[in-house]
N, C-alpha and C positions, 0 to 999 in steps of 0.2 A: 140583737141588740145594737142599738145605736153606738157610733164611735164615742159620743158624749157621756153615754151611760157606761161604756168600758172605762172611760177616765175616770169617772166619778167612783166606779166600783173598785178599780185598782188603788185610788186615792183612799178609800175607806179601808181596804185590806192593809194598806200601808200603815195607816194610822191605827189600826186595831191590832195587827198582828207583827207588823214589822218595825215597830217602835218609830222609826222615820225613814225617809229615803236615803240611799246611799248618795255620797257626792255625785254631781253631774258627771265628773271625770271617771269616776268609778262605775257608773252606769253605762258610760260610752265604753269602757273596757269590756263591761259584761255583755254589751250589745254586740261587740266584736265577736266574743267568744261564742254567743249563741248562734251568730250568723255562720260561724264555723262549724258548729254541731249541724246545723241544717245543711251546709254545704257537703259535709261528710255523708250524710244520709243520701242527699240527692245524687252524688257521685257514685255512690253504691248501687242505688235503686234504679236511677236512669242512666248512669254513665258506665264507664268500662271498668271501674273498680269493683272487686268482690267484697262481699261482706266479711267482716271480722266476726268472730264469735261475741265480742263485746257489743257490737252493733246490731245484733240480729233481734233484740228485743226493743229497739228505739222506734218511736211512733212519729212519723212524718208531722202529722197534725199537731201532736204535742210539742215537737220543736219549733213549728211555725208558732205557736201560741207563746213560746218562751220568748221568741223575738219579738212578737208583738207586745208581750208584758213589759219589756224592757223600754222599748219605743215609748210605749205610753206613760212610763215611768219619766222618762226623758221630757215628753212634752208637757206632763203636770210640772215638773220642776222648773221648767223653763216659760211656764205661761202659754203654752201654744194650744190653740183649739184645733185639734186634729181634723175635725169634720170641716171647718172652715179652711185650713190650710189644703186639704185634699180637694175641696170644691175649686179653690184658686188654681191647684197644680192641674187639675182637668181642664179648665178653662185655658191655661196657658198651653197646656198640649194640643188641645183641640185647635187654638188659633195658629199655633206653630206648625203643626203636623196635618193641617186640614187635608192636603192632597198627597203629602210626601209618601206615605205608606201605600196609598192607593196606586200611586205611580212607580213603585218600587217593583221592578221585574223580578228581584230574587224572591219576594212574596207571593208571586203568582204560580 
């Protein structure tokens, strides 16, 4: 699915089942919460922390999707076309970092 399709699908879901979007500030707080949940699973799966019983059934992909969902909500609320924004961001990074990482001895 294209990002624009995802934005439309989330908007349709909100209008059908969610009644309305939470406020932008509430969604920003929810995004922070969701990123924290993702970080917890990453720290346990790929880091040095051990799993708690309550974390054993968490799905990494589902946690990432939660982050993406709220980010899409924020984009919809603020009129951001995420496909366009991502394209511009990739261009910016390409111009800025064209040789930076290739010349980074730490990455070789």
